[in-house]
ZAPAGU-193915 format. One record per residue (C-alpha): x, y, z. Coordinates in steps of 0.5 Angstrom, whole numbers, padded with zeros to 4 digits, always signed. Example, Ala and Ser with C-alpha at 12.3 -4.5 7.8 and 13.67 -1.06 7.14 Angstrom:
<sites>
+0025-0009+0016 +0027-0002+0014 
</sites>
This chain:
<sites>
-0097+0015-0031 -0089+0012-0034 -0084+0011-0028 -0078+0017-0028 -0071+0014-0030 -0065+0018-0029 -0058+0017-0031 -0053+0019-0026 -0045+0018-0030 -0040+0016-0025 -0034+0011-0025 -0034+0003-0023 -0032+0001-0017 -0029-0005-0019 -0022-0007-0021 -0017+0000-0023 -0018+0001-0031 -0024+0007-0029 -0029+0005-0033 -0034+0010-0033 -0042+0008-0033 -0049+0011-0032 -0053+0009-0026 -0060+0009-0028 -0065+0011-0021 -0072+0010-0021 -0076+0015-0018 -0070+0019-0016 -0070+0014-0011 -0068+0007-0013 -0062+0004-0017 -0065-0001-0023 -0059-0001-0028 -0053+0001-0032 -0051+0004-0037 -0044+0003-0040 -0041+0011-0043 -0040+0012-0049 -0036+0018-0049 -0031+0014-0044 -0024+0014-0048 -0023+0008-0043 -0028+0003-0044 -0032+0006-0051 -0039+0004-0048 -0037-0003-0047 -0037-0006-0039 -0035-0013-0036 -0039-0017-0033 -0037-0014-0027 -0039-0007-0029 -0046-0009-0032 -0048-0012-0024 -0044-0007-0021 -0051-0004-0018 -0054-0010-0015 -0051-0010-0009 -0052-0003-0007 -0060-0003-0005 -0059-0010-0001 -0063-0012+0005 -0057-0014+0009 -0054-0006+0009 -0051-0003+0015 -0055+0002+0016 -0054+0003+0023 -0048+0005+0028 -0047-0002+0032 -0043-0003+0039 -0042-0010+0042 -0044-0011+0049 -0044-0017+0053 -0041-0021+0047 -0047-0018+0041 -0048-0013+0038 -0054-0007+0039 -0055-0001+0036 -0053+0006+0038 -0054+0013+0036 -0048+0016+0032 -0046+0021+0038 -0046+0014+0044 -0041+0011+0038 -0037+0016+0036 -0036+0019+0043 -0034+0011+0046 -0029+0011+0039 -0025+0018+0041 -0026+0017+0049 -0023+0010+0047 -0017+0012+0042 -0015+0018+0047 -0015+0013+0052 -0011+0009+0048 -0006+0014+0046 -0004+0018+0053 -0004+0011+0056 +0001+0007+0050 +0003+0012+0046 +0002+0013+0038 +0004+0007+0036 -0001+0004+0040 -0006+0005+0034 -0007+0003+0028 -0011+0005+0022 -0012+0002+0016 -0015+0005+0009 -0018+0001+0003 -0016+0002-0004 -0024+0001-0005 -0026+0007-0002 -0026+0014-0006 -0019+0019-0005 -0024+0024-0001 -0026+0018+0004 -0018+0016+0005 -0015+0022+0005 -0020+0024+0010 -0017+0018+0015 -0010+0019+0014 -0011+0026+0016 -0015+0024+0022 -0010+0019+0024 -0003+0025+0024 -0007+0031+0027 -0011+0026+0032 -0006+0022+0034 +0000+0024+0031 +0002+0017+0028 +0004+0014+0021 +0002+0008+0023 -0003+0009+0017 -0004+0004+0011 -0008+0003+0005 -0009-0006+0002 -0005-0004-0004 +0000-0006+0001 -0002-0013-0001 -0002-0012-0008 +0001-0006-0011 +0006-0003-0005 +0013-0007-0010 +0011-0002-0015 +0011+0005-0011 +0017+0003-0008 +0020-0001-0015 +0018+0005-0019 +0021+0009-0015 +0027+0008-0014 +0028+0006-0022 +0025+0011-0025 +0023+0017-0019 +0016+0015-0019 +0011+0010-0016 +0006+0009-0022 +0005+0007-0030 +0008+0010-0034 +0004+0010-0040 -0004+0011-0041 -0008+0004-0043 -0010+0006-0049 -0002+0007-0052 -0002+0000-0053 -0004+0001-0059 +0001+0005-0061 +0006+0000-0059 +0010-0005-0063 +0010-0011-0059 +0006-0012-0053 +0010-0016-0047 +0005-0019-0041 +0008-0020-0035 +0005-0024-0029 -0001-0021-0031 -0008-0024-0034 -0012-0017-0036 -0017-0021-0040 -0020-0025-0033 -0017-0019-0027 -0018-0012-0032 -0022-0015-0038 -0023-0008-0041 -0015-0007-0041 -0016-0013-0044 -0020-0011-0048 -0014-0006-0051 -0010-0012-0051 -0015-0015-0056 -0016-0009-0060 -0007-0009-0061 -0007-0017-0063 -0013-0015-0069 -0008-0009-0070 -0003-0014-0072 +0001-0012-0067 +0005-0018-0063 +0004-0020-0056 +0008-0024-0051 +0005-0027-0045 +0010-0029-0039 +0006-0032-0035 +0006-0041-0030 -0001-0041-0033 -0004-0042-0039 -0009-0036-0037 -0015-0032-0042 -0010-0028-0042 -0004-0033-0045 -0009-0035-0050 -0009-0028-0054 -0002-0029-0055 +0003-0030-0061 +0007-0033-0056 +0006-0036-0049 +0013-0037-0046 +0011-0041-0039 +0017-0042-0033 +0017-0045-0026 +0013-0039-0020 +0017-0034-0017 +0023-0034-0022 +0023-0027-0025 +0029-0024-0024 +0033-0031-0027 +0028-0031-0033 +0029-0022-0034 +0037-0022-0033 +0038-0028-0037 +0034-0023-0042 +0039-0018-0042 +0045-0022-0042 +0043-0024-0048 +0040-0017-0051 +0047-0013-0050 +0051-0020-0052 +0047-0020-0058 +0048-0011-0058 +0041-0010-0058 +0041-0005-0053 +0040+0003-0053 +0047+0005-0051 +0045+0013-0053 +0039+0012-0048 +0043+0009-0043 +0049+0014-0044 +0044+0020-0043 +0039+0019-0038 +0041+0012-0034 +0045+0011-0029 +0047+0004-0026 +0049+0001-0033 +0056-0003-0030 +0054-0005-0025 +0047-0009-0028 +0052-0011-0034 +0056-0015-0029 +0050-0019-0026 +0046-0021-0031 +0053-0023-0035 +0052-0030-0028 +0045-0031-0032 +0047-0034-0039 +0044-0040-0038 +0037-0040-0033 +0033-0046-0034 +0036-0051-0028 +0032-0044-0025 +0027-0043-0030 +0025-0049-0034 +0026-0044-0040 +0032-0047-0044 +0036-0042-0046 +0035-0041-0053 +0028-0039-0052 +0030-0035-0047 +0035-0031-0053 +0028-0031-0057 +0025-0027-0053 +0029-0023-0051 +0030-0020-0058 +0024-0020-0061 +0023-0015-0054 +0029-0011-0056 +0029-0011-0064 +0021-0007-0064 +0021+0000-0065 +0016+0001-0059 +0015-0004-0054 +0011-0004-0048 +0011-0008-0041 +0005-0009-0037 +0005-0013-0031 +0001-0015-0025 +0001-0018-0018 +0004-0025-0021 +0010-0019-0020 +0009-0016-0013 +0005-0020-0009 +0013-0024-0007 +0018-0023-0002 +0022-0021-0009 +0016-0016-0011 +0020-0010-0011 +0026-0012-0014 +0022-0016-0019 +0019-0010-0021 +0026-0006-0022 +0027-0011-0026 +0023-0010-0031 +0025-0002-0030 +0032-0004-0032 +0029-0009-0037 +0026-0003-0042 +0031+0002-0040 +0036-0002-0043 +0032-0001-0050 +0029+0007-0048 +0023+0004-0048 +0020+0010-0043 +0018+0016-0045 +0013+0016-0051 +0008+0014-0054 +0008+0006-0054 +0012+0004-0049 +0013+0005-0042 +0012+0000-0035 +0004-0001-0034 +0002-0004-0028 -0005-0006-0027 -0009-0005-0020 -0013-0009-0019 -0017-0005-0014 -0021+0001-0017 -0018+0006-0012 -0011+0003-0011 -0007+0008-0014 -0011+0014-0011 -0010+0011-0004 -0003+0011-0004 -0003+0019-0008 -0007+0021-0002 -0002+0019+0003 -0005+0013+0006 +0001+0010+0007 +0006+0010+0013 +0012+0014+0011 +0009+0019+0005 +0003+0024+0006 +0000+0026+0000 +0003+0026-0007 +0008+0022-0004 +0011+0027+0001 +0016+0023+0005 +0015+0025+0012 +0021+0023+0013 +0024+0030+0011 +0023+0036+0015 +0021+0041+0011 +0014+0036+0008 +0013+0036+0016 +0013+0043+0017 +0009+0045+0011 +0004+0040+0014 +0004+0043+0021 +0002+0050+0018 -0002+0048+0014 -0006+0043+0019 -0006+0047+0024 -0001+0044+0029 +0005+0046+0033 +0011+0046+0030 +0016+0039+0031 +0009+0035+0033 +0008+0030+0027 +0012+0024+0027 +0019+0023+0022 +0019+0015+0022 +0015+0009+0018 +0010+0008+0022 +0007+0000+0021 +0005-0003+0014 -0002-0006+0015 +0000-0013+0016 +0005-0011+0021 +0001-0008+0024 -0003-0015+0026 +0003-0018+0028 +0004-0012+0032 -0003-0013+0036 -0004-0015+0044 +0004-0012+0044 +0005-0006+0040 -0001-0005+0038 -0007-0004+0042 -0012-0001+0038 -0014-0001+0031 -0019+0003+0026 -0021-0001+0019 -0025+0002+0013 -0027-0002+0008 -0023-0008+0009 -0024-0015+0010 -0017-0019+0013 -0021-0025+0015 -0021-0026+0008 -0016-0022+0005 -0010-0022+0008 -0005-0028+0009 -0005-0033+0014 -0013-0032+0016 -0012-0036+0022 -0007-0032+0025 -0011-0025+0023 -0017-0028+0026 -0012-0030+0032 -0009-0023+0031 -0016-0019+0032 -0018-0022+0038 -0012-0020+0041 -0014-0012+0040 -0017-0008+0046 -0021-0005+0041 -0023-0004+0034 -0027+0000+0030 -0031-0003+0022 -0033+0002+0018 -0036-0002+0012 -0042-0003+0008 -0045-0010+0009 -0043-0016+0015 -0037-0018+0013 -0033-0024+0016 -0029-0019+0019 -0034-0015+0023 -0036-0020+0028 -0028-0018+0032 -0031-0011+0032 -0032-0007+0039 -0035-0002+0034 -0038-0003+0028 -0040+0004+0023 -0045+0004+0017 -0041+0007+0011 -0044+0009+0004 -0042+0006-0002 -0040+0008-0009 -0047+0010-0011 -0048+0014-0005 -0043+0019-0004 -0039+0024-0009 -0032+0023-0010 -0026+0020-0015 -0023+0015-0016 -0016+0015-0020 -0015+0010-0024 -0008+0005-0025 -0006+0010-0031 -0006+0015-0026 -0012+0018-0029 -0018+0021-0024 -0025+0020-0025 -0031+0023-0021 -0036+0018-0017 -0043+0022-0017 -0049+0020-0013 -0055+0017-0015 -0059+0015-0009 -0058+0015-0001 -0055+0011+0003 -0059+0006+0007 -0061+0008+0014 -0057+0012+0019 -0051+0011+0015 -0046+0018+0012 -0041+0019+0007 -0033+0016+0010 -0030+0022+0010 -0036+0024+0015 -0034+0020+0020 -0027+0023+0021 -0030+0030+0021 -0036+0029+0026 -0031+0025+0031 -0026+0030+0029 -0031+0036+0032 -0033+0032+0038 -0025+0031+0039 -0024+0039+0038 -0019+0038+0032 -0019+0043+0026 -0018+0043+0019 -0025+0038+0019 -0030+0042+0018 -0032+0040+0011 -0039+0041+0008 -0039+0036+0002 -0033+0032-0002 -0030+0038-0006 -0029+0041+0001 -0024+0035+0002 -0021+0034-0005 -0020+0042-0004 -0017+0040+0003 -0012+0036-0001 -0010+0039-0007 -0008+0046-0002 -0003+0040+0000 +0000+0037-0006 +0003+0040-0012 +0002+0034-0017 -0005+0035-0016 -0006+0042-0015 -0009+0044-0022 -0014+0038-0021 -0021+0041-0019 -0027+0038-0020 -0029+0043-0026 -0024+0040-0029 -0025+0033-0027 -0032+0034-0029 -0030+0034-0037 -0030+0025-0040 -0023+0025-0041 -0021+0027-0033 -0015+0029-0032 -0008+0024-0031 -0003+0027-0025 +0002+0030-0024 -0002+0036-0026 +0000+0042-0022 -0004+0048-0024 -0009+0050-0026 -0006+0051-0034 -0002+0044-0034 -0007+0039-0038 -0004+0033-0034 +0001+0028-0037 -0001+0022-0039 +0006+0019-0041 +0012+0020-0035 +0019+0020-0036 +0019+0024-0043 +0024+0028-0043 +0027+0027-0036 +0026+0021-0030 +0022+0025-0025 +0029+0023-0020 +0031+0028-0017 +0038+0029-0022 +0033+0026-0027 +0037+0019-0029 +0033+0013-0029 +0037+0008-0024 +0040+0001-0027 +0040-0004-0021 +0043-0011-0021 +0039-0016-0018 +0040-0022-0016 +0037-0028-0016 +0032-0031-0010 +0029-0036-0008 +0021-0036-0005 +0021-0035+0003 +0017-0042+0002 +0018-0048-0003 +0016-0054-0005 +0019-0060-0001 +0016-0067+0001 +0012-0065+0007 +0009-0061+0002 +0011-0061-0005 +0006-0057-0009 +0008-0049-0010 +0000-0045-0010 -0001-0040-0013 -0006-0035-0013 -0010-0030-0016 -0017-0028-0019 -0023-0030-0024 -0026-0025-0028 -0034-0026-0024 -0031-0024-0017 -0028-0018-0014 -0023-0019-0007 -0027-0021-0002 -0034-0022-0006 -0037-0018-0001 -0040-0014-0007 -0040-0019-0013 -0042-0026-0009 -0049-0021-0008 -0051-0020-0016 -0055-0026-0017 -0051-0028-0025 -0043-0027-0021 -0046-0033-0015 -0048-0036-0020 -0043-0037-0025 -0037-0039-0020 -0041-0040-0013 -0035-0043-0009 -0028-0042-0008 -0024-0049-0013 -0016-0050-0014 -0013-0052-0021 -0008-0058-0022 -0005-0062-0027 -0008-0067-0029 -0002-0072-0028 -0002-0071-0021 -0010-0071-0021 -0010-0078-0024 -0003-0080-0019 -0008-0078-0012 -0014-0081-0016 -0018-0074-0017 -0024-0073-0020 -0026-0067-0023 -0031-0063-0019 -0030-0067-0012 -0027-0063-0006 -0020-0064-0004 -0016-0062+0002 -0010-0057+0001 -0007-0056+0007 -0001-0051+0009 +0003-0050+0014 -0002-0044+0016 -0008-0047+0015 -0012-0052+0011 -0018-0051+0005 -0022-0055+0002 -0024-0053-0006 -0027-0056-0011 -0022-0060-0016 -0022-0058-0023 -0017-0061-0028 -0013-0058-0033 -0006-0058-0036 -0007-0049-0035 -0002-0051-0030 +0004-0055-0030 +0006-0062-0026 +0007-0059-0018 +0004-0052-0019 -0004-0050-0016 -0007-0044-0018 -0013-0041-0013 -0017-0036-0013 -0016-0030-0007 -0024-0029-0006 -0027-0035-0002 -0027-0035+0007 -0023-0041+0009 -0019-0041+0001 -0013-0039-0001 -0011-0034+0004 -0012-0040+0009 -0006-0042+0006 -0002-0037+0004 +0005-0035+0008 +0006-0027+0011 +0015-0027+0010 +0015-0020+0007 +0019-0017+0002 +0025-0013+0005 +0024-0006+0002 +0016-0007+0001 +0013-0011+0005 +0008-0015+0002 +0007-0021+0004 +0008-0027-0001 +0001-0029-0003 +0003-0032-0010 +0007-0037-0008 +0007-0042-0002 +0008-0050-0001 +0002-0054+0000 +0001-0061+0001 -0006-0064-0003 -0010-0071-0002 -0016-0074-0003 -0022-0073+0001 -0024-0081+0004 -0031-0081+0007 -0031-0084+0014 
</sites>
């Protein structure tokens, strides 16, 4: 008798490209493989190494299967009733004693939209708090803030495949060949089509190898570089005067600012004639697109960096049509969606500001709350909550996040978690963070639930259940329904994921037309999609910008240094990033045999000259220290990084984030994960 195989169409749980695939299930129970979806307009039947192995972690024996409660320092199994009763009691006690700012809720960008919406609604309905945030804060918070200020909407302007309609592609601080391989494939397709590619990156990355023109500049000097580009474009009269006059404001402020940036070689290391060359290539292209990622955002200047790219695109009229735009590549599968769902300290779903009284009244009515009960204050961000533990924040609920590895200053995070009176961690595996919990709740992964992910291009993709979760694990949104029932709260009587989605749609004008029925089509939908008849919006800002007055805004932005620069004590600059074989904190990818084999431990790239001077050999462990901690990665000697610059992947415990800086961008509250000062030493045996 042959095995019975079924194929369940769903969406990859890794980066924000949103590749669709089929999970292969044996006898209705065992997940045995994956195949790419050949009908997908996103990945066209292709998958990257992570996508090909995305099923392997699902049914591993290490999965969390029952609620666990810490008693006398040890975790013991508990029933759901016991665990949820304890959580409800502790959170209510904390709320009544210390108020709504004493609670923190942290939402993952790796789980479905329905989970994200459920958690933020629970936090606001049950405890009247805006202390709810998601891990976009430490990747694309500046995109939300910066693009909103420039264009009126904090999201990508164009879909991924639209690069094939461009006449020039410029990537800044982005390495999609490794971090977003199927978006990188689009870049490769564009190259084969003869579309010029410019890569601006301090490191000679895998994507830089594809480029027709690679521009190396000193780390974290983006604003000076882009200001200088704009200086040359204006000086040579290559700016789009008609677009600027009809569709923007603030040009004179911008012009006055960039006049000071004719020669930025002392800052960026790039001679003015080279800046002029790159600037005019961009300006003279009929349709030019800018693609960026965390090399732009994860800095204390992150929001200004994003606004600078907005300035450049508007200066040349590259907004609102095919083949142009400003497009952030999202590092996690649901970074866009978690923000869209209102898992943010200053907005409800669809970016409806909590500070606006009419928005609060609308939510109070929809959620059956007394008028005036929802707060108007900007809640604490994800990292701010951590530094407020033991003081303002007394209890915290972390869903599908591993902050001990992924947040800056790992030692500081461990100390912060120790200060909490009560911590709930909801996840699918034990992680470096779960030991600090008082209660651990077993969630379900992407293969065990229905729902949606929203890709970086604003395309909403369906996620479909293929197998049951292990043991007593339940869908994460259902956890909030269960505890809400115990607390006597109304509005959480959901029976299935679609009920949660419809709850969200009812209060979210930009996604009201995105029903599950419509999302089930292969091409899915891009929001905004306000009505059932609306076709969706792949390209934003066609006739006018999303701002209230319909205009894009130029900003005159001055260059400022990173919060921490190299000095005599810490003479190296550390940059961080991703590798193609791993994802975030390796909770999933470390359990895929091939991926673990490819990169089993942490490493750091160091320039050939520096290695020779310090007596460091290839593949020996070295000591890298910052003011916050230390790491002992393997040395990879290369000229891909400049002298005085290091590059380390962010995926490993006791790795990059043992070193990184907690200084914040004042506008988006993004920590400076991409830049810190470190020392390097050869490890000598005792």
